[in-house]
MIFIFI-413351 format. One record per residue (C-alpha): residue in one letter; residue number from 1; x, y, z; chain. Coordinates in nm, 3 decimals. Example, Ala and Ser with C-alpha at 12.3 -4.5 7.8 and 13.67 -1.06 7.14 Angstrom:
<nodes>
NODE A 1 1.230 -0.450 0.780 A
NODE S 2 1.367 -0.106 0.714 A
</nodes>
This chain:
<nodes>
NODE M 1 9.884 15.384 4.196 A
NODE L 2 10.062 15.198 4.476 A
NODE R 3 10.003 15.485 4.719 A
NODE R 4 9.629 15.483 4.640 A
NODE F 5 9.611 15.106 4.697 A
NODE I 6 9.781 15.131 5.038 A
NODE M 7 9.538 15.406 5.141 A
NODE R 8 9.238 15.187 5.053 A
NODE V 9 9.381 14.895 5.253 A
NODE N 10 9.431 15.118 5.560 A
NODE I 11 9.071 15.244 5.533 A
NODE L 12 8.944 14.886 5.514 A
NODE I 13 9.146 14.785 5.820 A
NODE G 14 9.004 15.081 6.013 A
NODE I 15 8.648 14.983 5.924 A
NODE L 16 8.711 14.626 6.038 A
NODE R 17 8.851 14.745 6.372 A
NODE I 18 8.549 14.968 6.438 A
NODE S 19 8.312 14.683 6.346 A
NODE F 20 8.488 14.446 6.585 A
NODE V 21 8.465 14.694 6.873 A
NODE L 22 8.093 14.749 6.810 A
NODE L 23 8.020 14.376 6.795 A
NODE A 24 8.218 14.310 7.114 A
NODE S 25 8.034 14.590 7.294 A
NODE M 26 7.694 14.454 7.188 A
NODE A 27 7.791 14.103 7.300 A
NODE M 28 7.902 14.229 7.640 A
NODE W 29 7.577 14.429 7.683 A
NODE C 30 7.370 14.121 7.600 A
NODE Y 31 7.566 13.907 7.845 A
NODE L 32 7.528 14.155 8.131 A
NODE T 33 7.156 14.223 8.079 A
NODE Y 34 7.045 13.865 8.003 A
NODE Q 35 6.799 13.709 8.247 A
NODE S 36 6.728 13.338 8.234 A
NODE P 37 6.362 13.236 8.225 A
NODE R 38 6.455 12.952 8.462 A
NODE E 39 6.522 12.990 8.832 A
NODE I 40 6.886 12.923 8.911 A
NODE T 41 6.968 12.741 9.235 A
NODE Y 42 7.327 12.785 9.346 A
NODE A 43 7.514 12.483 9.480 A
NODE S 44 7.575 12.449 9.852 A
NODE P 45 7.797 12.202 10.037 A
NODE M 46 7.655 11.850 10.058 A
NODE R 47 7.341 11.950 9.860 A
NODE D 48 7.407 11.657 9.627 A
NODE Q 49 7.417 11.410 9.921 A
NODE S 50 7.788 11.351 9.855 A
NODE E 51 7.844 11.308 10.226 A
NODE N 52 7.654 10.982 10.203 A
NODE R 53 7.861 10.843 9.919 A
NODE V 54 8.105 10.563 9.994 A
NODE V 55 8.455 10.633 9.864 A
NODE K 56 8.598 10.313 9.726 A
NODE K 57 8.949 10.249 9.853 A
NODE K 58 9.192 10.031 9.666 A
NODE T 59 9.182 9.686 9.824 A
NODE I 60 9.506 9.494 9.801 A
NODE Q 61 9.507 9.120 9.856 A
NODE I 62 9.840 9.112 10.035 A
NODE G 63 10.042 8.796 9.976 A
NODE K 64 9.781 8.644 9.746 A
NODE D 65 10.013 8.497 9.481 A
NODE F 66 10.285 8.238 9.528 A
NODE T 67 10.531 8.075 9.289 A
NODE R 68 10.775 7.799 9.378 A
NODE F 69 11.075 7.749 9.151 A
NODE Q 70 11.259 7.479 9.347 A
NODE P 71 11.144 7.200 9.584 A
NODE D 72 11.122 7.270 9.957 A
NODE S 73 11.454 7.246 10.135 A
NODE I 74 11.554 7.271 10.498 A
NODE L 75 11.722 7.591 10.609 A
NODE K 76 12.087 7.508 10.665 A
NODE P 77 12.278 7.659 10.957 A
NODE F 78 12.509 7.932 10.834 A
NODE E 79 12.788 8.106 11.020 A
NODE G 80 12.687 8.468 11.056 A
NODE S 81 12.374 8.639 10.929 A
NODE W 82 12.238 8.977 10.825 A
NODE P 83 11.879 8.941 10.941 A
NODE C 84 11.748 9.296 10.913 A
NODE F 85 11.819 9.659 10.830 A
NODE R 86 12.176 9.742 10.946 A
NODE G 87 12.255 9.384 11.045 A
NODE Q 88 12.254 9.165 11.352 A
NODE Q 89 12.320 9.443 11.605 A
NODE R 90 12.143 9.705 11.389 A
NODE D 91 12.460 9.914 11.373 A
NODE N 92 12.592 9.835 11.021 A
NODE V 93 12.900 9.670 11.170 A
NODE V 94 13.010 9.311 11.101 A
NODE N 95 13.157 9.172 11.424 A
NODE N 96 13.203 8.799 11.356 A
NODE G 97 13.577 8.823 11.286 A
NODE T 98 13.559 8.700 10.926 A
NODE K 99 13.859 8.821 10.727 A
NODE L 100 13.779 8.982 10.392 A
NODE V 101 13.993 9.022 10.082 A
NODE Q 102 14.089 9.389 10.054 A
NODE T 103 14.329 9.365 9.758 A
NODE W 104 14.182 9.259 9.425 A
NODE H 105 14.310 9.162 9.083 A
NODE Q 106 14.223 9.371 8.778 A
NODE D 107 13.894 9.182 8.742 A
NODE G 108 13.786 9.287 9.091 A
NODE P 109 13.648 9.071 9.372 A
NODE K 110 13.496 8.729 9.312 A
NODE V 111 13.137 8.749 9.187 A
NODE L 112 12.921 8.452 9.287 A
NODE W 113 12.606 8.551 9.099 A
NODE R 114 12.388 8.834 8.969 A
NODE Q 115 12.011 8.878 8.956 A
NODE S 116 11.785 9.126 8.777 A
NODE L 117 11.541 9.322 8.993 A
NODE G 118 11.259 9.569 8.945 A
NODE E 119 11.350 9.935 8.973 A
NODE G 120 11.414 10.034 9.332 A
NODE Y 121 11.655 10.050 9.624 A
NODE A 122 11.538 9.771 9.856 A
NODE G 123 11.825 9.596 10.032 A
NODE A 124 11.857 9.224 10.104 A
NODE I 125 11.894 9.014 10.418 A
NODE I 126 12.101 8.694 10.456 A
NODE V 127 11.981 8.409 10.678 A
NODE N 128 12.079 8.039 10.672 A
NODE E 129 12.219 8.033 10.319 A
NODE R 130 11.921 8.223 10.182 A
NODE V 131 11.882 8.576 10.054 A
NODE Y 132 11.552 8.762 10.086 A
NODE V 133 11.462 9.087 9.913 A
NODE L 134 11.133 9.276 9.875 A
NODE D 135 11.125 9.342 9.501 A
NODE Y 136 10.879 9.511 9.265 A
NODE L 137 10.784 9.298 8.964 A
NODE E 138 10.747 9.548 8.680 A
NODE D 139 10.549 9.327 8.439 A
NODE E 140 10.307 9.200 8.704 A
NODE E 141 10.288 9.536 8.886 A
NODE A 142 10.338 9.352 9.212 A
NODE D 143 10.532 9.373 9.536 A
NODE A 144 10.713 9.043 9.593 A
NODE I 145 10.926 8.886 9.863 A
NODE R 146 11.179 8.681 9.667 A
NODE C 147 11.394 8.405 9.817 A
NODE F 148 11.728 8.309 9.659 A
NODE A 149 11.994 8.049 9.736 A
NODE L 150 12.299 8.230 9.871 A
NODE Q 151 12.557 8.008 9.701 A
NODE D 152 12.440 8.039 9.340 A
NODE G 153 12.155 8.294 9.328 A
NODE T 154 11.889 8.044 9.222 A
NODE E 155 11.543 8.180 9.297 A
NODE L 156 11.364 7.932 9.524 A
NODE W 157 11.024 8.098 9.559 A
NODE R 158 10.840 8.429 9.565 A
NODE R 159 10.521 8.555 9.727 A
NODE S 160 10.359 8.863 9.577 A
NODE Y 161 10.050 9.080 9.552 A
NODE H 162 9.918 9.311 9.281 A
NODE N 163 9.991 9.674 9.367 A
NODE P 164 10.005 9.909 9.064 A
NODE L 165 10.247 10.196 9.127 A
NODE R 166 10.360 10.494 8.928 A
NODE R 167 10.732 10.536 8.881 A
NODE N 168 10.850 10.774 9.153 A
NODE H 169 11.230 10.754 9.180 A
NODE G 170 11.206 10.377 9.203 A
NODE K 171 10.945 10.173 9.386 A
NODE S 172 11.090 9.926 9.637 A
NODE R 173 11.288 10.082 9.923 A
NODE T 174 11.279 9.868 10.235 A
NODE V 175 11.482 9.586 10.390 A
NODE P 176 11.294 9.280 10.527 A
NODE A 177 11.343 9.154 10.883 A
NODE Y 178 11.389 8.795 11.003 A
NODE A 179 11.343 8.621 11.339 A
NODE E 180 11.214 8.283 11.458 A
NODE N 181 11.171 8.148 11.103 A
NODE V 182 10.954 8.444 11.000 A
NODE V 183 11.035 8.707 10.736 A
NODE V 184 10.846 9.037 10.758 A
NODE T 185 10.825 9.294 10.478 A
NODE F 186 10.703 9.655 10.459 A
NODE G 187 10.586 9.744 10.108 A
NODE P 188 10.601 10.072 9.910 A
NODE T 189 10.245 10.166 10.010 A
NODE A 190 10.276 10.032 10.367 A
NODE Q 191 10.143 9.679 10.328 A
NODE V 192 10.302 9.440 10.579 A
NODE M 193 10.347 9.072 10.498 A
NODE A 194 10.481 8.793 10.722 A
NODE V 195 10.585 8.462 10.567 A
NODE N 196 10.748 8.137 10.671 A
NODE A 197 11.117 8.180 10.592 A
NODE C 198 11.157 7.823 10.468 A
NODE T 199 10.839 7.754 10.272 A
NODE G 200 10.713 8.103 10.189 A
NODE D 201 10.374 8.020 10.343 A
NODE L 202 10.173 8.331 10.428 A
NODE L 203 10.132 8.383 10.804 A
NODE W 204 9.957 8.719 10.832 A
NODE T 205 9.920 9.059 10.665 A
NODE L 206 9.846 9.417 10.762 A
NODE D 207 9.756 9.724 10.558 A
NODE V 208 9.897 9.999 10.779 A
NODE I 209 9.709 10.290 10.621 A
NODE Q 210 9.374 10.111 10.622 A
NODE R 211 9.421 10.001 10.984 A
NODE F 212 9.571 10.316 11.138 A
NODE G 213 9.501 10.597 10.890 A
NODE G 214 9.771 10.846 10.796 A
NODE E 215 9.947 10.848 10.462 A
NODE V 216 10.244 10.703 10.277 A
NODE P 217 10.534 10.952 10.254 A
NODE Q 218 10.640 11.091 9.917 A
NODE W 219 10.855 10.856 9.703 A
NODE Y 220 10.681 10.562 9.878 A
NODE A 221 10.758 10.402 10.213 A
NODE G 222 11.120 10.364 10.322 A
NODE Q 223 11.071 10.223 10.672 A
NODE C 224 11.228 9.885 10.745 A
NODE P 225 11.037 9.666 10.994 A
NODE L 226 11.195 9.603 11.333 A
NODE I 227 11.157 9.267 11.509 A
NODE D 228 11.230 9.270 11.881 A
NODE D 229 11.138 9.018 12.151 A
NODE G 230 10.875 8.839 11.942 A
NODE K 231 10.711 9.159 11.819 A
NODE V 232 10.717 9.361 11.498 A
NODE I 233 10.762 9.728 11.588 A
NODE L 234 10.635 9.979 11.332 A
NODE G 235 10.617 10.357 11.312 A
NODE V 236 10.269 10.384 11.162 A
NODE G 237 10.219 10.761 11.195 A
NODE G 238 9.843 10.712 11.198 A
NODE D 239 9.553 10.934 11.289 A
NODE H 240 9.558 10.818 11.650 A
NODE V 241 9.852 10.576 11.675 A
NODE L 242 10.220 10.666 11.632 A
NODE M 243 10.388 10.327 11.693 A
NODE A 244 10.250 9.977 11.722 A
NODE G 245 10.381 9.647 11.858 A
NODE I 246 10.251 9.345 11.664 A
NODE D 247 10.282 8.975 11.745 A
NODE L 248 10.542 8.825 11.512 A
NODE H 249 10.359 8.495 11.461 A
NODE N 250 9.992 8.591 11.430 A
NODE G 251 9.980 8.963 11.348 A
NODE N 252 9.774 9.063 11.652 A
NODE V 253 9.832 9.420 11.768 A
NODE I 254 9.972 9.397 12.122 A
NODE W 255 10.014 9.766 12.201 A
NODE E 256 9.966 10.108 12.046 A
NODE L 257 10.146 10.433 12.128 A
NODE P 258 9.901 10.726 12.099 A
NODE N 259 9.986 10.989 11.839 A
NODE V 260 9.914 11.292 12.055 A
NODE N 261 10.107 11.541 11.840 A
NODE N 262 10.005 11.419 11.493 A
NODE I 263 10.350 11.296 11.389 A
NODE R 264 10.332 11.136 11.044 A
NODE M 265 10.512 10.848 10.875 A
NODE S 266 10.862 10.929 10.749 A
NODE H 267 11.121 10.718 10.565 A
NODE A 268 11.311 10.649 10.890 A
NODE S 269 11.292 10.318 11.076 A
NODE V 270 11.224 10.254 11.443 A
NODE L 271 11.536 10.246 11.662 A
NODE A 272 11.555 9.994 11.947 A
NODE T 273 11.807 10.108 12.207 A
NODE N 274 11.893 10.139 12.574 A
NODE F 275 11.883 10.512 12.631 A
NODE V 276 11.929 10.688 12.965 A
NODE G 277 11.921 10.342 13.120 A
NODE V 278 11.583 10.242 12.974 A
NODE E 279 11.508 9.997 12.691 A
NODE Q 280 11.298 10.186 12.441 A
NODE Y 281 11.178 10.231 12.084 A
NODE V 282 11.246 10.565 11.916 A
NODE Y 283 11.068 10.685 11.603 A
NODE A 284 11.154 10.995 11.401 A
NODE G 285 10.848 11.094 11.200 A
NODE L 286 10.740 11.398 11.005 A
NODE G 287 10.665 11.655 11.272 A
NODE G 288 10.879 11.526 11.557 A
NODE I 289 11.047 11.238 11.736 A
NODE A 290 10.908 11.022 12.016 A
NODE A 291 10.990 10.718 12.228 A
NODE C 292 10.806 10.452 12.424 A
NODE N 293 10.915 10.164 12.644 A
NODE T 294 10.898 9.802 12.529 A
NODE K 295 10.535 9.783 12.646 A
NODE G 296 10.428 10.080 12.435 A
NODE K 297 10.408 10.332 12.721 A
NODE P 298 10.511 10.686 12.622 A
NODE L 299 10.845 10.811 12.756 A
NODE W 300 10.930 11.137 12.580 A
NODE E 301 10.862 11.344 12.270 A
NODE C 302 11.017 11.645 12.096 A
NODE K 303 10.883 11.861 11.812 A
NODE D 304 11.160 12.122 11.807 A
NODE W 305 11.341 11.977 11.504 A
NODE K 306 11.113 11.894 11.211 A
NODE P 307 11.278 11.831 10.874 A
NODE A 308 11.042 11.812 10.578 A
NODE V 309 11.194 11.481 10.464 A
NODE W 310 11.344 11.240 10.717 A
NODE A 311 11.517 10.922 10.594 A
NODE P 312 11.819 10.838 10.816 A
NODE T 313 11.729 10.666 11.142 A
NODE P 314 11.859 10.852 11.452 A
NODE V 315 12.162 10.695 11.618 A
NODE K 316 12.264 10.692 11.982 A
NODE V 317 12.601 10.867 12.030 A
NODE T 318 12.615 10.880 12.413 A
NODE N 319 12.394 10.751 12.692 A
NODE D 320 12.179 11.065 12.676 A
NODE L 321 12.237 11.205 12.325 A
NODE L 322 12.080 11.107 11.993 A
NODE F 323 12.226 11.222 11.662 A
NODE M 324 11.950 11.316 11.417 A
NODE T 325 12.010 11.408 11.055 A
NODE A 326 11.809 11.467 10.738 A
NODE G 327 11.858 11.593 10.384 A
NODE Y 328 11.743 11.886 10.170 A
NODE G 329 11.921 12.146 10.378 A
NODE A 330 11.795 12.028 10.718 A
NODE G 331 12.141 11.934 10.845 A
NODE S 332 12.167 11.768 11.185 A
NODE A 333 12.079 11.806 11.552 A
NODE L 334 12.166 11.654 11.887 A
NODE L 335 11.873 11.553 12.105 A
NODE H 336 11.940 11.552 12.479 A
NODE V 337 11.722 11.329 12.696 A
NODE T 338 11.723 11.339 13.076 A
NODE K 339 11.544 11.122 13.332 A
NODE Q 340 11.441 11.229 13.679 A
NODE G 341 11.255 10.950 13.854 A
NODE D 342 10.985 10.843 13.608 A
NODE K 343 10.988 11.174 13.418 A
NODE F 344 11.173 11.218 13.089 A
NODE T 345 11.266 11.546 12.922 A
NODE A 346 11.383 11.577 12.560 A
NODE S 347 11.529 11.893 12.408 A
NODE I 348 11.758 12.003 12.126 A
NODE Q 349 12.111 12.059 12.255 A
NODE N 350 12.269 12.172 11.928 A
NODE Q 351 12.194 12.186 11.556 A
NODE W 352 12.384 12.277 11.242 A
NODE K 353 12.366 12.295 10.863 A
NODE P 354 12.541 12.042 10.633 A
NODE T 355 12.826 12.286 10.568 A
NODE Q 356 12.893 12.311 10.943 A
NODE G 357 12.925 11.947 11.047 A
NODE P 358 12.823 11.582 10.995 A
NODE A 359 12.498 11.530 10.804 A
NODE S 360 12.325 11.277 10.579 A
NODE E 361 12.043 11.281 10.329 A
NODE Q 362 11.962 10.914 10.297 A
NODE Q 363 12.190 10.662 10.470 A
NODE T 364 12.198 10.610 10.848 A
NODE P 365 12.538 10.698 11.005 A
NODE L 366 12.766 10.458 11.195 A
NODE V 367 12.906 10.501 11.545 A
NODE I 368 13.224 10.305 11.623 A
NODE D 369 13.437 10.362 11.934 A
NODE N 370 13.286 10.704 12.005 A
NODE T 371 13.341 10.819 11.648 A
NODE L 372 13.057 10.911 11.413 A
NODE F 373 13.101 10.817 11.046 A
NODE V 374 12.876 10.955 10.773 A
NODE I 375 12.882 11.043 10.403 A
NODE Q 376 12.811 11.413 10.361 A
NODE P 377 12.516 11.522 10.142 A
NODE K 378 12.546 11.718 9.818 A
NODE D 379 12.484 12.051 9.994 A
NODE A 380 12.774 12.007 10.240 A
NODE G 381 13.016 12.233 10.055 A
NODE A 382 13.375 12.116 10.017 A
NODE L 383 13.308 11.787 10.199 A
NODE R 384 13.008 11.687 9.985 A
NODE G 385 12.997 11.317 9.900 A
NODE Q 386 13.291 11.229 10.126 A
NODE L 387 13.298 10.989 10.421 A
NODE I 388 13.387 11.192 10.729 A
NODE A 389 13.471 11.112 11.091 A
NODE A 390 13.375 11.311 11.401 A
NODE D 391 13.429 11.254 11.772 A
NODE V 392 13.085 11.222 11.932 A
NODE H 393 13.198 11.435 12.227 A
NODE T 394 13.306 11.732 12.012 A
NODE L 395 13.028 11.745 11.752 A
NODE P 396 12.993 11.909 11.506 A
NODE T 397 13.372 11.925 11.456 A
NODE V 398 13.491 11.703 11.169 A
NODE K 399 13.818 11.519 11.240 A
NODE A 400 13.890 11.357 10.902 A
NODE S 401 13.752 11.285 10.555 A
NODE T 402 13.829 11.047 10.269 A
NODE G 403 13.922 11.339 10.044 A
NODE K 404 13.788 11.495 9.727 A
NODE Q 405 13.939 11.231 9.496 A
NODE A 406 13.622 11.024 9.543 A
NODE R 407 13.268 11.140 9.608 A
NODE F 408 13.022 10.865 9.697 A
NODE G 409 12.688 11.040 9.653 A
NODE L 410 12.394 10.870 9.826 A
NODE G 411 12.548 10.524 9.832 A
NODE P 412 12.542 10.284 10.131 A
NODE Y 413 12.834 10.180 10.350 A
NODE L 414 12.914 9.940 10.631 A
NODE Y 415 13.212 9.841 10.848 A
NODE A 416 13.363 9.492 10.822 A
NODE D 417 13.710 9.349 10.892 A
NODE Q 418 13.843 9.684 11.016 A
NODE A 419 13.746 9.862 10.694 A
NODE F 420 13.467 10.071 10.542 A
NODE W 421 13.296 9.923 10.236 A
NODE I 422 13.126 10.198 10.036 A
NODE A 423 12.913 10.172 9.721 A
NODE D 424 12.889 10.497 9.526 A
NODE D 425 12.604 10.614 9.302 A
NODE E 426 12.748 10.440 8.996 A
NODE G 427 12.795 10.098 9.157 A
NODE V 428 13.168 10.125 9.233 A
NODE L 429 13.273 9.951 9.556 A
NODE H 430 13.541 10.139 9.753 A
NODE V 431 13.738 10.016 10.054 A
NODE Y 432 13.896 10.249 10.314 A
NODE T 433 14.052 10.193 10.653 A
NODE Y 434 14.055 10.444 10.938 A
NODE E 435 14.327 10.476 11.199 A
NODE N 436 14.473 10.765 11.400 A
NODE Q 437 14.213 11.005 11.263 A
NODE T 438 14.318 10.928 10.904 A
NODE F 439 14.138 10.749 10.621 A
NODE T 440 14.352 10.529 10.396 A
NODE Y 441 14.235 10.420 10.052 A
NODE R 442 14.271 10.046 9.983 A
NODE V 443 14.098 9.951 9.659 A
NODE H 444 13.796 10.014 9.436 A
NODE H 445 13.620 9.838 9.148 A
NODE K 446 13.296 9.881 8.953 A
NODE I 447 13.073 9.601 9.076 A
NODE L 448 12.729 9.692 8.944 A
NODE P 449 12.639 9.782 8.584 A
NODE G 450 12.369 10.038 8.657 A
NODE V 451 12.320 10.357 8.855 A
NODE D 452 12.167 10.462 9.188 A
NODE A 453 12.333 10.185 9.390 A
NODE W 454 12.157 10.308 9.703 A
NODE G 455 12.018 9.988 9.857 A
NODE P 456 12.172 9.904 10.197 A
NODE I 457 12.454 9.648 10.181 A
NODE A 458 12.422 9.306 10.349 A
NODE C 459 12.727 9.107 10.463 A
NODE A 460 12.751 8.768 10.637 A
NODE N 461 13.037 8.518 10.659 A
NODE G 462 13.227 8.695 10.382 A
NODE M 463 12.932 8.709 10.143 A
NODE M 464 12.834 9.064 10.047 A
NODE I 465 12.509 9.159 9.870 A
NODE L 466 12.486 9.492 9.686 A
NODE R 467 12.236 9.634 9.439 A
NODE D 468 12.179 9.919 9.195 A
NODE S 469 11.842 10.037 9.065 A
NODE K 470 11.790 9.728 8.849 A
NODE S 471 12.016 9.445 8.963 A
NODE M 472 12.169 9.264 9.262 A
NODE V 473 12.511 9.102 9.298 A
NODE C 474 12.665 8.863 9.552 A
NODE L 475 13.040 8.882 9.616 A
NODE N 476 13.250 8.619 9.790 A
NODE L 477 13.503 8.824 9.987 A
NODE K 478 13.597 8.561 10.244 A
NODE K 479 13.976 8.552 10.264 A
NODE E 480 14.024 8.179 10.325 A
NODE T 481 13.834 8.090 10.006 A
NODE Q 482 14.047 8.302 9.772 A
NODE P 483 14.330 8.153 9.559 A
</nodes>
């Protein structure tokens, strides 16, 4: 009985299979032989007049909103300042002679105040007892320049503008710049805002992409504005303009450097330096590196080293050599520039992978007394995450490292009171000294509660500002004020 039932089921399945094949064949025949009674007109480019349509671009009212939390107060003179990316001399070195406390109790260094921030990595500046940071206000979806009192962290005022952004490894990334009572910011999508440092009054604005074309690099803009000789110098990476010099007080464009080789905006900042005996501005963009004089006239350009992502700003290591470095396997290169009369020539002298010598993914290296200091990236092999030292005349040979007992990740570092102050990924502050080609560990303590403490450090008159992805802290490290 069971055998007969199974046989009937198999026969039924066979009939169903044959029926399905026949139906599918008929459907295919109908599809292939069908002719529409209507005439079909195939689409061609621009047939729908789309070339005449106006594409609406997002218009941002830069600096539109202002909130004051405390009455106006006069900027008080303050010994020392950190007015821009990498400090007063733009070298990440504190040279004012202030002595800092390098031995701490169990509770760590003295904390003056803490402030919550929107997610990001934007560093602060310190000027005349005030702290300025370009934040991202999560609830308002707005970029905001926020002004705090240095002594207690009280927010004095903020100026902002609505700029909805998707989360993309944080949002804010840049350090403001200060000069002549003006603070200039460069926002995540390349909006520039200049405000009165005391009152927060809006002076002028500029939407870089709308003005010059080009595009914002992935993970949003990381370029920090440069102020030099009454001008704001920007690497715009536009359709026709590579760099621009803008009047600090009114926002008028004074000069433009043509973008002859289509170099695009990177995360690096413009370097102002005296190189081969000439004052110049150097910009490392996506697709190459170029320089102009202080009037915007082209000097030299090189496209022989083109990392896909470029964040660290090049640093001058000798009078005719620039050290260039980038992450994601790019490694580093030395750019050699020569000058014969009025003619400049730029070429790659040497290059190497992260496992072969000094390299950096995110932070800009330091050069002190002909020694290059840099934290190695995660793909640097045995030296990954360590601070290393290398003689600039024997690159890429590494002379010393802090050792494998501590790996600092992508954290920032600076040099103050004969010591290196390093914040690691987890917000731990480490202190090392360097002498006779040897690093010596001094002290460390967890300063910040969060992660990704990547924002550049600011330090002035013993006050040190650090941040992680969500908060900012001010330490009082001045030796004479400690018990």
